[in-house]
ZALOKE-271442 format. One record per residue: residue in three letters; x, y, z of N, C-alpha, C, CB in turn. Coordinates in steps of 0.1 Angstrom, whole numbers, padded with zeros to 4 digits, always signed. Glycine has a CB too. Layout:
BEGIN
ALAXYZXYZXYZXYZ...
//
This chain:
BEGIN
UNK+0009-0012+0000+0000+0000+0000+0009+0012+0000-0010+0000+0013UNK+0008+0020-0011+0017+0032-0012+0009+0044-0008+0021+0034-0027UNK+0015+0052+0001+0009+0064+0006+0016+0077+0001+0009+0064+0022UNK+0007+0087-0002+0013+0099-0007+0016+0108+0005+0003+0106-0016UNK+0012+0104+0017+0015+0112+0029+0020+0103+0040+0002+0120+0033UNK+0031+0107+0046+0036+0100+0058+0027+0102+0070+0050+0105+0061UNK+0021+0113+0071+0011+0115+0082-0001+0105+0081+0006+0130+0083UNK-0006+0104+0069-0016+0095+0066-0012+0080+0069-0021+0096+0052UNK+0000+0077+0065+0005+0063+0067+0006+0060+0082+0018+0061+0060UNK+0011+0070+0089+0013+0068+0104-0001+0066+0110+0020+0080+0110UNK-0011+0074+0106-0024+0073+0112-0030+0059+0109-0033+0084+0107UNK-0029+0054+0097-0034+0041+0093-0027+0030+0100-0032+0039+0077UNK-0014+0031+0102-0006+0021+0110-0012+0020+0124+0009+0025+0110UNK-0015+0031+0130-0020+0031+0144-0034+0025+0145-0020+0046+0150UNK-0043+0029+0136-0056+0025+0136-0057+0010+0133-0065+0032+0126UNK-0048+0005+0124-0048-0009+0120-0044-0019+0132-0039-0012+0108UNK-0039-0013+0143-0035-0021+0154-0047-0025+0163-0025-0014+0162UNK-0059-0018+0160-0071-0021+0168-0076-0035+0164-0081-0010+0165UNK-0082-0042+0173-0087-0056+0171-0097-0056+0159-0094-0061+0183UNK-0095-0065+0150-0104-0068+0139-0104-0057+0128-0118-0068+0144UNK-0094-0049+0128-0092-0038+0118-0079-0040+0110-0093-0024+0124UNK-0081-0043+0097-0069-0045+0088-0065-0031+0083-0072-0054+0077UNK-0055-0031+0074-0050-0019+0069-0060-0012+0059-0037-0021+0062UNK-0067-0020+0052-0077-0013+0042-0088-0007+0050-0083-0024+0033UNK-0093-0014+0061-0104-0008+0069-0098+0004+0076-0109-0018+0079UNK-0086+0003+0081-0080+0015+0088-0079+0027+0079-0066+0011+0093UNK-0075+0024+0066-0074+0035+0056-0088+0042+0054-0068+0031+0043UNK-0098+0033+0053-0112+0039+0051-0116+0047+0063-0122+0027+0049UNK-0113+0043+0075-0116+0051+0087-0109+0064+0088-0114+0042+0100UNK-0096+0063+0085-0088+0075+0086-0092+0086+0075-0073+0072+0084UNK-0095+0081+0063-0100+0090+0053-0114+0096+0057-0101+0083+0039UNK-0122+0088+0063-0135+0093+0068-0133+0104+0078-0143+0082+0075UNK-0123+0102+0087-0120+0113+0097-0115+0125+0091-0109+0108+0107UNK-0107+0124+0080-0102+0136+0073-0114+0143+0066-0092+0131+0062UNK-0125+0136+0062-0136+0143+0056-0145+0150+0066-0144+0133+0047UNK-0144+0146+0078-0153+0152+0089-0147+0166+0092-0153+0143+0101UNK-0156+0175+0097-0151+0188+0102-0140+0186+0112-0162+0196+0108UNK-0130+0194+0111-0118+0193+0120-0122+0193+0135-0109+0205+0118UNK-0133+0200+0138-0137+0201+0152-0141+0188+0158-0148+0211+0154UNK-0149+0180+0149-0154+0167+0153-0142+0157+0156-0163+0161+0143UNK-0132+0157+0147-0121+0149+0148-0112+0152+0160-0112+0149+0136UNK-0111+0165+0163-0104+0170+0175-0111+0165+0188-0103+0185+0175UNK-0125+0166+0187-0133+0161+0199-0131+0146+0201-0148+0164+0196UNK-0130+0138+0191-0127+0124+0192-0113+0122+0198-0128+0117+0178UNK-0103+0129+0193-0090+0128+0198-0089+0132+0213-0080+0136+0190UNK-0096+0143+0216-0096+0148+0230-0103+0138+0239-0104+0161+0231UNK-0114+0132+0235-0121+0122+0243-0112+0110+0246-0134+0117+0236UNK-0104+0105+0236-0095+0094+0237-0084+0098+0247-0090+0089+0224UNK-0078+0110+0245-0067+0114+0254-0072+0115+0268-0062+0127+0249UNK-0084+0120+0270-0089+0122+0284-0092+0108+0290-0102+0130+0284UNK-0097+0099+0283-0100+0086+0288-0087+0079+0292-0106+0077+0277UNK-0077+0079+0284-0064+0073+0287-0058+0079+0299-0055+0074+0275UNK-0058+0092+0300-0052+0099+0311-0059+0099+0324-0049+0114+0307UNK-0072+0098+0324-0080+0100+0336-0088+0088+0341-0090+0111+0334UNK-0089+0077+0333-0098+0066+0337-0091+0058+0348-0101+0057+0325UNK-0100+0052+0357-0095+0045+0368-0101+0031+0369-0098+0052+0382UNK-0096+0023+0378-0102+0011+0381-0108+0012+0395-0092-0001+0380UNK-0120+0008+0397-0127+0008+0410-0118+0001+0420-0141+0002+0409UNK-0116+0007+0432-0107+0001+0442-0113-0012+0448-0103+0011+0453UNK-0126-0014+0447-0133-0025+0453-0134-0037+0443-0146-0022+0458UNK-0140-0034+0431-0143-0045+0421-0134-0045+0409-0158-0043+0417UNK-0126-0035+0407-0117-0034+0396-0124-0031+0383-0109-0047+0394UNK-0136-0027+0383-0143-0023+0371-0138-0009+0366-0159-0022+0374UNK-0139-0006+0354-0135+0007+0348-0144+0018+0354-0135+0007+0333UNK-0139+0029+0358-0147+0039+0365-0140+0052+0363-0149+0036+0380UNK-0148+0063+0365-0142+0077+0364-0137+0081+0378-0153+0087+0360UNK-0142+0074+0388-0138+0078+0402-0133+0065+0409-0150+0084+0410UNK-0127+0067+0421-0121+0055+0429-0131+0044+0432-0115+0060+0441UNK-0144+0048+0434-0154+0038+0437-0165+0039+0427-0160+0040+0451UNK-0167+0028+0419-0177+0028+0408-0191+0030+0414-0176+0016+0400UNK-0201+0033+0405-0215+0036+0410-0221+0023+0416-0223+0040+0398UNK-0217+0012+0411-0223-0001+0417-0218-0003+0431-0220-0013+0408UNK-0205-0002+0433-0200-0004+0446-0204+0006+0456-0184-0005+0446UNK-0206+0018+0451-0210+0030+0460-0225+0029+0463-0206+0043+0453UNK-0233+0021+0457-0247+0021+0459-0251+0014+0472-0254+0014+0447UNK-0261+0020+0479-0265+0014+0491-0276+0003+0488-0271+0024+0500UNK-0279+0001+0476-0290-0008+0472-0284-0022+0467-0299-0002+0461UNK-0271-0024+0468-0265-0036+0463-0261-0045+0475-0253-0033+0454UNK-0263-0058+0473-0259-0068+0483-0244-0071+0482-0268-0080+0482UNK-0236-0066+0491-0221-0067+0489-0217-0081+0493-0214-0057+0498UNK-0226-0089+0498-0222-0103+0503-0223-0113+0491-0231-0108+0514UNK-0229-0109+0480-0229-0117+0468-0221-0111+0457-0244-0119+0463UNK-0211-0118+0452-0201-0112+0443-0202-0121+0430-0187-0112+0449UNK-0204-0114+0419-0204-0120+0406-0191-0118+0399-0216-0114+0397UNK-0184-0129+0396-0170-0128+0390-0172-0128+0375-0162-0140+0394UNK-0166-0117+0368-0167-0115+0354-0154-0112+0348-0177-0105+0350UNK-0153-0113+0335-0140-0110+0328-0137-0096+0327-0140-0117+0315UNK-0146-0088+0322-0144-0073+0320-0156-0065+0321-0136-0071+0308UNK-0155-0052+0318-0167-0043+0319-0178-0047+0309-0162-0029+0316UNK-0175-0054+0298-0185-0057+0289-0195-0067+0295-0179-0064+0276UNK-0190-0076+0304-0198-0086+0310-0207-0079+0321-0190-0097+0316UNK-0201-0069+0328-0208-0061+0338-0220-0055+0331-0199-0051+0345UNK-0218-0049+0320-0228-0041+0313-0239-0051+0308-0222-0034+0300UNK-0235-0063+0303-0245-0073+0299-0254-0078+0310-0238-0085+0293UNK-0248-0081+0322-0255-0085+0333-0264-0074+0339-0246-0091+0344UNK-0259-0062+0339-0267-0051+0345-0279-0048+0336-0258-0038+0345UNK-0278-0051+0323-0289-0048+0314-0301-0058+0317-0285-0050+0299UNK-0299-0069+0324-0310-0078+0327-0318-0074+0339-0304-0092+0330UNK-0312-0065+0347-0319-0060+0359-0322-0071+0369-0331-0052+0356UNK-0315-0082+0368-0318-0094+0376-0308-0096+0388-0319-0106+0368UNK-0297-0089+0387-0287-0092+0397-0285-0079+0406-0273-0095+0390UNK-0286-0082+0419-0286-0071+0429-0273-0071+0438-0298-0071+0437UNK-0264-0080+0434-0251-0080+0442-0241-0071+0436-0246-0095+0442UNK-0229-0074+0438-0218-0066+0433-0209-0075+0424-0209-0059+0445UNK-0199-0069+0418-0190-0076+0409-0176-0076+0413-0191-0069+0395UNK-0169-0086+0407-0154-0086+0408-0149-0088+0394-0149-0097+0418UNK-0142-0079+0388-0138-0079+0375-0123-0084+0374-0138-0065+0368UNK-0121-0096+0368-0108-0102+0367-0098-0095+0358-0110-0117+0363UNK-0103-0089+0348-0094-0083+0338-0089-0093+0328-0083-0077+0345UNK-0096-0104+0326-0092-0114+0316-0095-0128+0321-0077-0113+0313UNK-0090-0138+0314-0091-0152+0318-0078-0158+0317-0102-0159+0308UNK-0076-0169+0324-0063-0176+0324-0062-0182+0310-0062-0187+0335UNK-0051-0179+0304-0048-0184+0290-0033-0186+0288-0055-0175+0279UNK-0028-0198+0290-0014-0200+0288-0009-0197+0274-0010-0214+0292UNK-0018-0199+0264-0014-0197+0250-0011-0182+0248-0025-0202+0241UNK-0018-0173+0255-0017-0159+0254-0008-0153+0265-0030-0152+0254UNK-0002-0162+0273+0007-0157+0284+0000-0151+0295+0017-0148+0278UNK-0013-0154+0297-0020-0148+0309-0022-0159+0319-0035-0143+0304UNK-0016-0156+0331-0017-0165+0342-0024-0159+0353-0003-0169+0347UNK-0027-0167+0364-0034-0161+0376-0029-0149+0381-0035-0172+0386UNK-0015-0147+0380-0009-0135+0386-0012-0123+0378+0006-0137+0387UNK-0017-0124+0366-0020-0113+0357-0035-0108+0359-0018-0117+0343UNK-0042-0116+0367-0056-0112+0370-0058-0108+0384-0065-0124+0367UNK-0070-0104+0388-0073-0098+0401-0078-0109+0411-0083-0087+0401UNK-0073-0121+0409-0078-0133+0417-0073-0131+0431-0072-0146+0411UNK-0062-0126+0434-0056-0125+0447-0065-0116+0456-0042-0119+0447UNK-0070-0105+0450-0079-0096+0458-0092-0102+0461-0081-0083+0451UNK-0097-0111+0452-0110-0118+0454-0108-0128+0465-0114-0126+0441UNK-0097-0135+0466-0094-0144+0477-0093-0136+0490-0081-0152+0474UNK-0087-0124+0489-0086-0116+0501-0100-0112+0507-0079-0103+0498UNK-0110-0109+0498-0123-0106+0502-0130-0118+0509-0132-0102+0490UNK-0127-0130+0503-0133-0142+0509-0127-0145+0523-0130-0154+0500UNK-0114-0143+0524-0108-0145+0537-0112-0135+0548-0092-0145+0535UNK-0116-0123+0543-0120-0113+0553-0134-0116+0558-0120-0099+0546UNK-0141-0125+0552-0155-0129+0556-0165-0119+0551-0155-0130+0571UNK-0162-0110+0542-0171-0100+0538-0181-0105+0527-0164-0088+0532UNK-0178-0117+0521-0187-0122+0511-0192-0136+0515-0180-0122+0497UNK-0204-0139+0511-0210-0152+0514-0212-0161+0501-0224-0150+0520UNK-0214-0154+0490-0215-0162+0477-0207-0156+0466-0230-0163+0473UNK-0201-0165+0458-0194-0161+0446-0200-0167+0435-0178-0164+0447UNK-0205-0160+0425-0211-0165+0413-0201-0164+0401-0225-0157+0410UNK-0198-0175+0395-0189-0175+0384-0197-0172+0371-0182-0189+0382UNK-0194-0161+0364-0201-0157+0352-0191-0154+0341-0210-0144+0355UNK-0182-0163+0340-0173-0162+0328-0178-0170+0316-0158-0168+0332UNK-0174-0166+0304-0178-0173+0292-0175-0188+0293-0172-0166+0280UNK-0184-0195+0287-0183-0210+0288-0173-0215+0277-0197-0217+0286UNK-0161-0210+0278-0150-0215+0269-0140-0223+0278-0144-0203+0262UNK-0130-0229+0271-0120-0236+0278-0113-0227+0288-0110-0243+0269UNK-0109-0215+0284-0102-0205+0292-0111-0201+0304-0098-0193+0284UNK-0124-0199+0301-0133-0195+0312-0135-0206+0322-0147-0192+0306UNK-0136-0218+0318-0138-0230+0327-0125-0232+0335-0141-0243+0319UNK-0113-0230+0329-0101-0231+0336-0100-0221+0347-0089-0230+0326UNK-0104-0209+0344-0103-0198+0354-0113-0200+0365-0106-0184+0347UNK-0125-0205+0362-0135-0208+0372-0129-0219+0382-0147-0213+0366UNK-0123-0229+0376-0118-0240+0384-0107-0236+0393-0114-0252+0375UNK-0098-0227+0387-0087-0222+0395-0092-0214+0407-0077-0213+0386UNK-0101-0205+0405-0106-0197+0416-0114-0206+0426-0116-0186+0410UNK-0121-0216+0421-0128-0225+0430-0118-0231+0440-0135-0236+0422UNK-0107-0236+0435-0097-0242+0443-0091-0233+0453-0086-0249+0434UNK-0089-0220+0449-0084-0210+0458-0094-0206+0469-0080-0197+0450UNK-0107-0207+0466-0117-0203+0476-0122-0215+0484-0128-0196+0469UNK-0118-0227+0480-0123-0239+0487-0119-0238+0502-0117-0252+0480UNK-0129-0242+0511-0126-0242+0525-0126-0229+0532-0112-0248+0527UNK-0130-0218+0525-0131-0205+0531-0145-0201+0535-0126-0194+0521UNK-0154-0211+0534-0168-0209+0539-0176-0200+0529-0168-0202+0552UNK-0172-0200+0517-0180-0192+0507-0188-0201+0498-0170-0183+0499UNK-0200-0199+0496-0208-0206+0486-0204-0202+0472-0224-0204+0489UNK-0202-0212+0464-0198-0209+0450-0208-0215+0440-0184-0215+0447UNK-0212-0207+0431-0222-0211+0421-0218-0206+0408-0236-0206+0425UNK-0224-0211+0397-0221-0207+0384-0235-0205+0377-0213-0218+0376UNK-0234-0196+0367-0247-0193+0360-0251-0205+0352-0245-0181+0350UNK-0264-0207+0351-0269-0219+0344-0266-0219+0330-0285-0220+0346UNK-0264-0231+0324-0259-0231+0310-0270-0228+0300-0253-0245+0308UNK-0278-0218+0303-0286-0213+0292-0278-0206+0281-0297-0203+0297UNK-0266-0203+0285-0256-0197+0276-0249-0209+0269-0246-0188+0283UNK-0249-0209+0256-0243-0220+0249-0228-0221+0251-0246-0218+0234UNK-0224-0233+0251-0209-0236+0253-0201-0229+0242-0206-0251+0254UNK-0191-0222+0246-0183-0214+0237-0187-0200+0234-0183-0221+0224UNK-0199-0196+0240-0204-0183+0237-0198-0173+0247-0219-0182+0239UNK-0196-0161+0242-0191-0150+0251-0203-0144+0257-0183-0139+0243UNK-0202-0140+0270-0213-0135+0278-0220-0123+0272-0208-0132+0292UNK-0212-0114+0267-0217-0101+0262-0226-0103+0250-0205-0092+0258UNK-0226-0114+0243-0235-0116+0232-0248-0123+0235-0228-0124+0221UNK-0250-0128+0248-0262-0134+0252-0273-0124+0253-0260-0142+0265UNK-0286-0129+0249-0297-0119+0250-0300-0118+0265-0309-0124+0242UNK-0307-0107+0268-0309-0103+0282-0318-0113+0289-0316-0089+0282UNK-0328-0118+0283-0337-0128+0289-0329-0141+0293-0349-0131+0280UNK-0321-0146+0283-0314-0158+0286-0304-0156+0297-0307-0163+0273UNK-0297-0145+0296-0286-0142+0306-0293-0140+0320-0279-0129+0302UNK-0304-0133+0321-0311-0130+0333-0315-0143+0340-0323-0121+0331UNK-0321-0152+0332-0325-0165+0337-0313-0174+0342-0333-0173+0327UNK-0302-0172+0335-0290-0180+0338-0285-0176+0352-0279-0178+0328UNK-0287-0163+0355-0282-0158+0368-0292-0163+0379-0281-0143+0368UNK-0305-0161+0377-0315-0165+0386-0314-0180+0389-0329-0161+0381UNK-0312-0188+0379-0312-0202+0380-0298-0208+0382-0319-0209+0369UNK-0289-0200+0388-0275-0205+0390-0275-0218+0398-0267-0194+0396UNK-0265-0226+0396-0263-0238+0402-0250-0239+0410-0264-0250+0392UNK-0250-0248+0420-0237-0249+0428-0226-0253+0418-0239-0260+0439UNK-0214-0246+0420-0203-0249+0411-0199-0263+0411-0191-0240+0414UNK-0200-0270+0422-0196-0284+0423-0204-0293+0413-0198-0290+0437UNK-0217-0289+0411-0225-0297+0401-0220-0295+0387-0239-0292+0402UNK-0214-0284+0384-0209-0282+0370-0197-0290+0367-0206-0267+0368UNK-0190-0294+0378-0178-0303+0376-0181-0317+0373-0169-0302+0389UNK-0194-0321+0375-0198-0334+0372-0202-0336+0358-0209-0338+0381UNK-0204-0325+0350-0208-0326+0336-0197-0329+0327-0215-0313+0332
//
């Protein structure tokens, strides 16, 4: 791909690093930005810069937040004794859209995946274990995607929490095996949370 402008080429190279975007798509997006009014493109760049510089992780659940304590953890209407373990903010948003869960979350920041170099030490598992040891939680609900990596992560956490007096359950398999949680429809996901089963039962399947 030959570029008449080094500035254009640099922009395309940066955009093409985004997931699922090749160089041709990146070029189309960059050219679209050039056709937009300068003010709109500057607003986009400003929003991205502000996000990168100012965004935080909630000190309790590790969810993405604008402040130290996210709205869910700060709410007086949530049951802090029930913790739903999810991969990232997309899963929090998916579950929240069902309006069926009134507990709080623990965002791992990924799943155990040796192929991608992600181990337990790269996730927020240690702080979840700390919550369990402190006695502040009574139930942990595993709500990771039903993939090999998700199941591996669930089992690892289960072994870490075993014997700490915490009830462990998993969302019912209304979610098809291999599906990502964020793509499940709200009704199916909501029912999966309501009809959750003891995690030990899932090990027998």
